[in-house]
DODREN-830360 format. One record per residue (C-alpha): residue number from 1; residue in one letter; z, y, x. Coordinates in steps of 0.25 Angstrom, whole numbers, plus 5000, padded with zeros to 4 digits. Example, Ala and Ser with C-alpha at 12.3 -4.5 7.8 and 13.67 -1.06 7.14 Angstrom:
BEGIN
R,doti,dose,z,y,x
R,1,A,5031,4982,5049
R,2,S,5029,4996,5055
//
This chain:
BEGIN
R,doti,dose,z,y,x
R,1,M,5420,5484,5340
R,2,P,5417,5471,5348
R,3,K,5421,5469,5360
R,4,I,5410,5459,5367
R,5,F,5414,5450,5378
R,6,Q,5404,5444,5387
R,7,E,5402,5433,5398
R,8,Q,5393,5424,5405
R,9,V,5400,5414,5413
R,10,S,5400,5400,5419
R,11,S,5407,5389,5412
R,12,V,5417,5389,5421
R,13,A,5419,5404,5425
R,14,V,5432,5413,5419
R,15,R,5427,5418,5405
R,16,I,5434,5432,5408
R,17,Q,5425,5438,5397
R,18,L,5430,5427,5387
R,19,E,5444,5429,5391
R,20,A,5444,5445,5389
R,21,A,5438,5442,5374
R,22,L,5448,5432,5371
R,23,D,5458,5442,5377
R,24,F,5454,5456,5371
R,25,A,5451,5447,5355
R,26,R,5462,5452,5345
R,27,E,5467,5447,5332
R,28,G,5455,5448,5321
R,29,D,5445,5448,5331
R,30,V,5433,5438,5332
R,31,L,5428,5433,5347
R,32,V,5413,5429,5345
R,33,A,5405,5420,5356
R,34,T,5390,5417,5354
R,35,K,5391,5403,5358
R,36,L,5404,5392,5357
R,37,D,5400,5387,5371
R,38,R,5399,5401,5376
R,39,L,5414,5404,5372
R,40,A,5421,5390,5376
R,41,R,5418,5382,5388
R,42,S,5425,5368,5380
R,43,V,5433,5364,5369
R,44,A,5446,5368,5376
R,45,D,5440,5381,5380
R,46,L,5437,5385,5366
R,47,M,5449,5380,5360
R,48,T,5458,5389,5369
R,49,I,5447,5400,5365
R,50,I,5450,5398,5352
R,51,N,5465,5395,5352
R,52,T,5466,5411,5361
R,53,L,5458,5417,5348
R,54,E,5466,5411,5337
R,55,Q,5479,5415,5345
R,56,K,5472,5429,5344
R,57,A,5468,5428,5329
R,58,V,5454,5429,5334
R,59,G,5440,5424,5326
R,60,L,5430,5416,5335
R,61,R,5415,5416,5332
R,62,I,5404,5408,5338
R,63,L,5392,5415,5335
R,64,N,5382,5405,5337
R,65,L,5388,5395,5328
R,66,G,5393,5405,5318
R,67,M,5407,5400,5318
R,68,D,5420,5408,5317
R,69,T,5433,5403,5320
R,70,Q,5439,5411,5308
R,71,T,5437,5400,5299
R,72,P,5442,5386,5299
R,73,T,5428,5379,5300
R,74,G,5425,5387,5311
R,75,K,5436,5384,5320
R,76,L,5433,5370,5317
R,77,M,5419,5372,5320
R,78,L,5420,5379,5334
R,79,T,5430,5367,5338
R,80,V,5419,5356,5335
R,81,L,5408,5364,5341
R,82,G,5417,5368,5353
R,83,G,5418,5352,5354
R,84,V,5403,5350,5353
R,85,A,5401,5363,5364
R,86,Q,5411,5357,5373
R,87,F,5402,5343,5372
R,88,E,5390,5350,5373
R,89,R,5394,5357,5387
R,90,E,5399,5344,5393
R,91,M,5386,5336,5390
R,92,M,5379,5348,5396
R,93,L,5388,5347,5409
R,94,E,5385,5332,5410
R,95,R,5371,5333,5409
R,96,Q,5371,5345,5420
R,97,R,5381,5336,5427
R,98,K,5371,5323,5427
R,99,A,5359,5332,5429
R,100,S,5365,5338,5444
R,101,L,5368,5324,5447
R,102,G,5353,5319,5444
R,103,Q,5349,5329,5451
R,104,G,5356,5327,5463
R,105,R,5352,5313,5466
R,106,R,5338,5315,5463
R,107,Q,5338,5325,5476
R,108,V,5337,5315,5488
//
C-alpha cells in the first residue's frame, strides 16, 4: 500500500514531509513527485535528493514530465530539466526583485 507524504511550505521553510518521505523510502520503492519544481529548490538540492534515493536504491518519478530515474535516459533528462527549472526560478526571483524596487521608487 502506498504511503503519501504531502506538504505546502514556502521556499525557505524546513521540509519535514520530504525528509520523512526520504527516510521512509526503502530499497525498491519509488518516490513520486507531481512536479520537479515542487520536489527540489535548486539543482544542488535535486542532486542531493537523487543521491539520497540512489544510495537507498529508490527510484524517482516526476508525474508532469513522465520521467523515471530508473532508466538512463530518465536520469539524464532529470538533470538537464533540473538546470532549466533552477534557471526559471532565478529569473522569476529577479523579476520580482526588480518589480519591488520599481514600486518602491514610484511611491514618493
